[in-house]
DRENDO-1510 file (C-alpha; in Angstrom, 1 decimal, always signed):
<recs>
REC; n; res; u; v; w
REC; 1; MET; +220.3; -136.1; +80.5 .
REC; 2; GLN; +219.9; -133.1; +82.6 .
REC; 3; ALA; +218.1; -133.3; +86.0 .
REC; 4; ALA; +215.4; -130.9; +86.9 .
REC; 5; VAL; +216.3; -128.6; +89.7 .
REC; 6; LEU; +214.1; -127.6; +92.6 .
REC; 7; GLY; +215.4; -125.1; +95.1 .
REC; 8; GLY; +219.0; -125.7; +94.1 .
REC; 9; SER; +219.0; -129.5; +94.3 .
REC; 10; ALA; +217.9; -132.2; +91.8 .
REC; 11; MET; +214.3; -133.1; +91.9 .
REC; 12; LYS; +213.4; -136.6; +93.0 .
REC; 13; ALA; +210.3; -138.7; +92.4 .
REC; 14; LEU; +208.9; -141.9; +93.9 .
REC; 15; VAL; +206.7; -144.0; +91.6 .
REC; 16; ALA; +204.9; -146.5; +93.9 .
REC; 17; TYR; +202.3; -148.9; +92.7 .
REC; 18; TYR; +200.1; -151.8; +93.7 .
REC; 19; SER; +199.3; -154.2; +90.9 .
REC; 20; GLN; +197.5; -157.6; +90.9 .
REC; 21; THR; +197.4; -158.4; +87.2 .
REC; 22; GLY; +200.3; -156.2; +85.8 .
REC; 23; ASN; +198.1; -153.4; +84.4 .
REC; 24; THR; +199.0; -150.9; +87.0 .
REC; 25; GLU; +202.7; -151.9; +87.0 .
REC; 26; LYS; +202.7; -151.2; +83.2 .
REC; 27; VAL; +201.4; -147.7; +83.8 .
REC; 28; ALA; +203.9; -147.2; +86.7 .
REC; 29; ARG; +206.7; -148.2; +84.4 .
REC; 30; ALA; +205.5; -145.8; +81.7 .
REC; 31; ILE; +205.4; -142.9; +84.2 .
REC; 32; TYR; +208.8; -143.9; +85.5 .
REC; 33; ASP; +210.3; -144.0; +82.0 .
REC; 34; GLY; +208.8; -140.6; +81.2 .
REC; 35; LEU; +210.3; -138.9; +84.2 .
REC; 36; ARG; +213.6; -137.1; +83.3 .
REC; 37; ILE; +214.6; -136.6; +86.9 .
REC; 38; ASP; +216.1; -138.7; +89.8 .
REC; 39; LYS; +213.5; -141.4; +90.3 .
REC; 40; VAL; +212.6; -144.7; +92.1 .
REC; 41; LEU; +210.1; -147.3; +91.0 .
REC; 42; VAL; +208.8; -149.7; +93.7 .
REC; 43; PRO; +205.7; -151.7; +94.7 .
REC; 44; VAL; +203.8; -149.9; +97.5 .
REC; 45; GLN; +204.5; -152.7; +100.0 .
REC; 46; ASP; +208.2; -152.0; +99.7 .
REC; 47; VAL; +208.0; -148.3; +100.4 .
REC; 48; THR; +209.5; -147.7; +103.8 .
REC; 49; ASP; +210.0; -143.9; +103.8 .
REC; 50; VAL; +208.9; -141.0; +101.5 .
REC; 51; THR; +211.3; -138.5; +103.0 .
REC; 52; GLY; +213.3; -136.6; +100.4 .
REC; 53; TYR; +210.9; -137.1; +97.4 .
REC; 54; ASP; +209.6; -134.0; +95.8 .
REC; 55; VAL; +206.6; -135.9; +94.5 .
REC; 56; VAL; +205.1; -139.3; +95.0 .
REC; 57; PHE; +203.2; -141.0; +92.2 .
REC; 58; CYS; +200.9; -143.6; +93.8 .
REC; 59; GLY; +199.1; -146.1; +91.6 .
REC; 60; PHE; +196.5; -148.8; +92.1 .
REC; 61; PRO; +193.8; -150.8; +90.4 .
REC; 62; VAL; +190.3; -149.7; +91.2 .
REC; 63; GLN; +188.6; -152.3; +93.3 .
REC; 64; ALA; +185.0; -152.0; +94.4 .
REC; 65; HIS; +185.0; -148.3; +93.4 .
REC; 66; SER; +187.9; -147.6; +95.8 .
REC; 67; VAL; +191.5; -147.8; +96.7 .
REC; 68; PRO; +192.7; -151.4; +97.5 .
REC; 69; VAL; +193.7; -151.9; +101.1 .
REC; 70; LYS; +197.2; -152.8; +100.1 .
REC; 71; ALA; +197.7; -149.3; +98.6 .
REC; 72; GLN; +196.0; -147.5; +101.5 .
REC; 73; GLY; +199.0; -147.9; +103.9 .
REC; 74; LEU; +201.2; -145.7; +101.7 .
REC; 75; LEU; +198.5; -143.0; +101.4 .
REC; 76; LYS; +197.9; -142.9; +105.2 .
REC; 77; ALA; +201.7; -142.6; +105.8 .
REC; 78; LEU; +202.2; -139.6; +103.5 .
REC; 79; PRO; +203.4; -136.6; +105.6 .
REC; 80; ASP; +201.7; -133.2; +105.7 .
REC; 81; GLY; +202.5; -131.2; +102.6 .
REC; 82; GLN; +203.8; -134.1; +100.6 .
REC; 83; LYS; +203.1; -133.6; +96.9 .
REC; 84; VAL; +201.4; -136.6; +95.4 .
REC; 85; ALA; +199.8; -137.6; +92.1 .
REC; 86; PHE; +197.5; -140.6; +91.7 .
REC; 87; PHE; +197.2; -143.1; +88.8 .
REC; 88; CYS; +194.8; -146.0; +88.5 .
REC; 89; THR; +193.7; -148.8; +86.1 .
REC; 90; HIS; +190.2; -150.0; +85.8 .
REC; 91; GLY; +187.8; -151.9; +83.6 .
REC; 92; SER; +185.4; -148.9; +83.2 .
REC; 93; LEU; +185.4; -146.4; +80.3 .
REC; 94; ARG; +187.9; -143.6; +80.8 .
REC; 95; GLY; +186.3; -140.8; +82.9 .
REC; 96; GLY; +183.7; -143.1; +84.3 .
REC; 97; ALA; +182.0; -142.7; +87.7 .
REC; 98; LEU; +183.7; -145.7; +89.3 .
REC; 99; PRO; +187.3; -144.7; +88.7 .
REC; 100; ARG; +186.4; -141.1; +89.7 .
REC; 101; GLN; +185.1; -142.4; +93.0 .
REC; 102; ALA; +188.3; -144.3; +93.6 .
REC; 103; ILE; +190.4; -141.2; +93.0 .
REC; 104; GLU; +188.1; -139.2; +95.2 .
REC; 105; HIS; +188.6; -141.8; +97.9 .
REC; 106; ALA; +192.4; -141.6; +97.5 .
REC; 107; VAL; +192.3; -137.8; +97.8 .
REC; 108; GLY; +190.2; -138.1; +100.9 .
REC; 109; MET; +192.8; -140.3; +102.5 .
REC; 110; VAL; +195.5; -137.6; +102.2 .
REC; 111; PRO; +193.8; -134.4; +103.5 .
REC; 112; ARG; +197.1; -132.7; +104.3 .
REC; 113; ALA; +199.0; -133.7; +101.2 .
REC; 114; ILE; +199.2; -131.6; +98.1 .
REC; 115; VAL; +197.4; -133.5; +95.2 .
REC; 116; LEU; +198.9; -132.4; +91.9 .
REC; 117; GLY; +196.7; -134.5; +89.6 .
REC; 118; SER; +195.3; -137.9; +88.7 .
REC; 119; PHE; +195.4; -140.3; +85.8 .
REC; 120; GLY; +193.3; -143.3; +85.0 .
REC; 121; CYS; +193.2; -145.7; +82.1 .
REC; 122; ARG; +191.5; -149.0; +81.3 .
REC; 123; GLY; +193.2; -152.3; +82.2 .
REC; 124; LYS; +192.2; -155.9; +81.4 .
REC; 125; VAL; +190.0; -157.3; +84.1 .
REC; 126; SER; +190.4; -160.9; +85.2 .
REC; 127; PRO; +187.9; -163.2; +83.3 .
REC; 128; GLN; +187.0; -164.8; +86.6 .
REC; 129; ILE; +186.0; -161.5; +88.1 .
REC; 130; ILE; +183.9; -160.6; +85.0 .
REC; 131; ASP; +182.2; -164.0; +85.1 .
REC; 132; MET; +181.4; -163.7; +88.8 .
REC; 133; LEU; +180.0; -160.2; +88.3 .
REC; 134; ARG; +177.9; -161.2; +85.3 .
REC; 135; GLU; +176.0; -163.4; +87.7 .
REC; 136; LYS; +174.9; -160.5; +89.8 .
REC; 137; PRO; +172.2; -158.3; +88.1 .
REC; 138; GLU; +173.5; -155.1; +89.8 .
REC; 139; HIS; +177.0; -155.6; +88.3 .
REC; 140; ARG; +176.1; -157.2; +84.9 .
REC; 141; GLN; +176.3; -153.9; +83.0 .
REC; 142; TRP; +179.8; -153.1; +84.4 .
REC; 143; ALA; +181.0; -156.6; +83.6 .
REC; 144; GLU; +179.9; -156.2; +80.0 .
REC; 145; GLU; +181.7; -152.8; +79.9 .
REC; 146; ALA; +184.9; -154.4; +81.4 .
REC; 147; LEU; +185.1; -156.8; +78.5 .
REC; 148; GLY; +186.1; -153.9; +76.3 .
REC; 149; ALA; +189.2; -153.2; +78.4 .
REC; 150; ASP; +190.8; -156.5; +77.3 .
REC; 151; ALA; +193.6; -154.8; +75.2 .
REC; 152; HIS; +194.5; -152.2; +77.8 .
REC; 153; PRO; +196.6; -150.6; +78.9 .
REC; 154; ASP; +197.7; -150.1; +75.3 .
REC; 155; ALA; +200.5; -148.0; +73.7 .
REC; 156; ALA; +198.2; -144.9; +73.7 .
REC; 157; ASP; +197.4; -145.3; +77.4 .
REC; 158; LEU; +201.1; -145.6; +78.2 .
REC; 159; ALA; +201.9; -142.5; +76.2 .
REC; 160; ASP; +199.2; -140.6; +78.0 .
REC; 161; ALA; +200.7; -141.8; +81.3 .
REC; 162; GLN; +204.0; -140.3; +80.3 .
REC; 163; THR; +202.3; -137.0; +79.3 .
REC; 164; PHE; +200.6; -137.0; +82.7 .
REC; 165; ALA; +203.9; -137.5; +84.5 .
REC; 166; ALA; +205.5; -134.6; +82.7 .
REC; 167; GLY; +202.5; -132.4; +83.5 .
REC; 168; VAL; +202.8; -133.3; +87.2 .
REC; 169; LEU; +206.5; -132.4; +87.3 .
REC; 170; ALA; +205.6; -129.0; +85.8 .
REC; 171; LYS; +203.5; -128.4; +88.9 .
REC; 172; VAL; +206.1; -129.5; +91.4 .
REC; 173; GLY; +208.2; -126.3; +91.1 .
</recs>
């Protein structure tokens, strides 16, 4: 395997994720596996320094239309000019308003970073959360929609994540 080169040295990527149910971790591993460069895969809470990474992939499950608090620390710690790409999992349909809001929130948290892209795919939602939200009229429709995410992320989602990762690397140069 030949490493990609940026400015005379091998390119290096950090794939950091926060996952409660394993959905986001699956996508993180697909991104990691798709990168043909020097790379590190680690939960966000274990990231101590992003110095030396040409790109940081940061992943999280969408919670309450936003970035979970446990993933926000990494975002707030990104240095000025850091190249970053976001990925998320959610119960909504792909391209839906709720995951878009979460990505917009993430982008807003890194105003001095260079955002190279974002990726989102469905992920199975905890049955307890669905049951709880079905009881609230304002969330009932979303809870019904989330039932359709039961088999995700699937093989096609993970292949799309790898394609996303390759596209991000093409922008790092």
